[in-house]
N, C-alpha and C positions, 0 to 999 in steps of 0.2 A: 442591544443594537438598535441602530436607527431603524425606524419602521420601513422608510421608503429606500430599499436596497438596490433594485434595479427597475428598468422600465419593463423589463419582460419577465413575468413572473413563470416559474418553471411549473407546468402542468404535464406531469408524465403521460397522462392518457392522450394528450395531443401531441406528443413529441416524438421525434425520430431519435433514436439513441444508437450509439456505437461503441462498442467495448473492445481495445486492442488486447491481444493475448487473450481472447475470448474463450479459449479451451482449456485455460490453466484453472488452477483451484479457485482464484478469486471469480475467474470470468464464468465459470459454471455456475457458482453459488449466485452470482449477480443476474445471471440470466434466470435462473429459477425463481428468485426474488421478483424481479421485473415482470415476469409472465403470471406469477401467482397473485401479486399484490397491486401492481401498478400498471399493468397492461397498457405499454406505450403503443403508439400507433405503428411503429416499426422499430424493430431490435436487430441491430447488425452485429454479428460475431466476425471480428477480423482476427485471422490467426494464419500461421503457415503450415499447420498440420492438418492434411486432407482427412487422414483417417478419423482424428479426433473430432472433426467438423462432421463427418459422416455419421458418427456414433451419436453425437449430440442432437443432430438432425432426426435420427430414428427414435431416439429417446424421448424427446421433447415434441415434435411434429406440432409446431404451431404455426399458424398463417402469418403471423407477424414477424416471425424470424427470417433474417437473410443472412447468408453466408458467404464472406468474402475471404479467398485465399489471398494471402500477401504476406509481407514482410515490413516491418516499420523502417527499415533500411531503404525502402523504395518509396520516395516521396510521391512519385506520380500514381502508384496504386492508392496510396493513401488519399490522394485527392479524388480519385474515382470513388472511393468507399465513402468519403464524407459528404459527398454532393447530397444536398438537402438534409444534412444531420443537425439535429438541435445541441445535442449534449454528447460528450466524448468521456469516456472512462478509459485512462492510459495505464493499463496494468502490464503491458508487454515487457519483458526484461530477460536477461541471462541472470540468474539468481544464486547458482551455487558458488560459494567463496572459493573453493579450491579450484574449480574449472575456469573461474575468471581470471585468477592468479597465473594459470599455465597458459591461458588464451586470451591475454590482455588486449590484443587488437580486435578481437571478436566482441569482448565485453564493451569496448567503447564504440564499436560500430552500432551495436544494439542500443545500448542503455543511454548513450550520450547523443550520437548521431541521429540515432532514430527517434529519440524524444524532440529533438530539433525538427526533424521532419513531421512529426505529430504537430508540433506548434505553427509550422508554415502552412501545413495543409489546412488546419483548422481555422487559420486567420483567413487564407484565400478562399474558403468554402463558406465563409460566414457562419460558423459552428457559434453558438452563443456561449457555452460553458464548458470548461475542460478540466477535469480532476485527473491528477496523477497519484498513484498510489507508491509511496515510498516506504522507507524502513529505518529502524533505529540505528542501523549500521551507517546512514548517511551523516550521523553527528559524530564529530571528531573522529573521522574514519581512519584506520589502520590497515584495510585491505582495498583492493581495487574495486570489489564490488560496491563497498561503502562510498568509496571515492567517485565513482560513475553515478551513483544515486544522488550524491551531493551536487554533482555537476548538473544533473537532470533537475534537481529541486531549483537550483540558480536558475537555469533556463526557464522553467516554468514560471518562477515567480517574476523575473525580468520580462518574459513574454508579454506581459500585460503592457509594456511600454509601446510595443507595435499592436497588440490586438485591442487594448481597451477603447482607443479611439475610434475603432472600425466595429466595436460591439462584440468582440470576444474576449472572454475574461478566464484567467488560468488560476488555479489553486492546487495545494498539494494536501493530501492526507499521509500522515506518517504514523505508523505504529510498529509493535514488536512481533515476536514469534507468533505465527498461526499455529494453534493446537490441532496436531495430527494432518497437517497439510502435507503435501509432497516436499521432501527434503527435512521435514520435521525429525527431531530426534526420538520422538515417542515411538514411531512404528519401528526403529532400529532397536530401542532398548525392549520392545516386545518381542522382536526377532530374536534377540540374545538370550532372552528370558529362557528359552528352551535349552539353551546350553548350560545355564545356571552360571555364567559369567558375563558381566556387563563392563564396557568399556568407558571409562570417564577421563575427560581431558584435565579437569581440574576440580577438585571436591568443593572448593570456596566459590565455584561460579555461580552466578545469578542471571536469570533471564525475564524479561516482560513476556507475557502471554496473552493471546486474545483468541476467542472462537472466532471461526471463519465467518459464520452468520453476522456476528456482531460487528465485525470488521466491514462487511459488506453494508450493512445496515447505516454504519457510521458514515461510510463514504457517500451513500445516497442522501442522507441528511445533510451533510455538507455541500453537497451540489445544490440542493435547495436553497441554502443560506448563503452561499459564497458570494463575496463582492468582488474578489480579484486580488490575487497576491499573498493570501493567508496561507500558513501551514497549519492545519488542524491536528491536534494531537489528543487522542482520547486517554481518559485516565483508566488504566487497566493494571492488573496485580501482577506481582512478581512471584518467582518460585525459586528456592534453592535447588541446585542439581540434584543434590543428595536426597532430598525430599521427593524429587521427581522420580529417581532411581526406586526408592522404597515404595512409591506408589504403583509403579509400572512393573516393576520386576523384584517384588518383596523376596528377601532371603538370598539374593543372587551374591556371588563373589563380585569384588570390585577390582577392575585391571586398570591402573593408572597408566594412561598413555601419553600424557604431556598436552599442553596447548598447541593446537594446530596453527600453521602460519597464518597471520592475519585474523586469529580470533581473540576477543576481548574476554577479560575476567568477567566484567558487568558491563551492560550496554546503557547508553543514555538516549533519552528521547528529547530532551530540551538541555541545552547547555548553559553554562553561567552567562555566557556572552548574549545568548538568544533570550534569556530570561527578561533582559531590559526592555524588550519590545513584545513581550507576552502578558497576555491577561488570562487569569484563572476564571473559568465558569464553572458551573455545577459539575459536570460530568467530562470537561475536557478543557484544553489549553488552546489558545488562539495565538500564533505567533504572527506580528505584522510585519511586512517587508521594510528593509532598512532603509533604502533610498528610493521611494517610489517617485516616478515622474507622472503618474496618473493619478486621478482623484480616487482617494481610497475612503471605504466606510469605517468608521471607528466603533470597534466592538466596546460594550461597557462590560467590565469586569473588574475583579479584585486584581491589583498590582501584585507581583511576586516580591519577597524579600531580597535584599541584595545577595549576590552570590548563589542564588537558588539553582538547583541542578536537579533534574527529574531522571533519576538513574535508577536501574534495577536493584541496586543494593540499599538504595536510600528510601526506597517506596515505602508508603504507609499501609499498602494493601498487599497481602500475601495469600497465595492459595495454599490449601491444605492438600495432602493426597487425596482425600475423598473428593474433594471440589474438582481437581485436575482429572479424576478418573470420570466423574460425571460429565464434565465438559468435554472430554476427549470422546466418550461414548454416545453423548446426547445428539 
């Protein structure tokens, strides 16, 4: 990559940092890593759950921490929270596929309109860098959650049209299922193990997996390197659902319940169409914007072969049961 990425070099120790959805799985780990390794001048947790904020405040008890109660649907509150902020990690979202299907207006208000509010507030307040956490479900989406995250990605990438000339740049981090996070299937299988029967939607299913700490570390590294408009995709392993069952609940009977509404058999992190503007680096892929109206930095890496698709069933890296257990308990 070009050596001169930005006029402003990210120095975490001198930065004021805000994370939306800061009391969620990602937010908690992000705050812990920021405090233990990077020591920002000011670290703002923005979320709508006062109980989780009070618990986090008591647990961490750090003078650099600030807590803002608020919802990303409220742009005025975001404007207040982002005053004087240098870097924003946008993780707030409604994530449960089934609940998004049954509450579509709510999903759009948070995941799409909320993202637009984050973009507008960041530009107005002069935030320098903003990273959004996305999901494999945004690629060729078949459920509303994935569709809202696809819209959010598009908003973030094209937000550079307005932000870049004013010194605010936006990029996206996209990865797969987080091991043992809230909503993960692993705690479900462990709970079902006691009954001796595990429910499986389809025995041929595969999924991408990433440890929460690695996902957070990857996002931090991308915030340091971003130029504006990229979608960063880490190279992560896949696992077959039946291998996961055997690792988490060995010897259990299998109950086939059928694929749930909006659920895919395999997940995709980079589609064939995206691969044309994607380069392959050692440990990640970088997807460049399709039609940038701002000056973009060119990433140097290997071009991908025609019709390349980075999907969980075509992956070259696979987790064994032992590796999954080690990562889930580590």
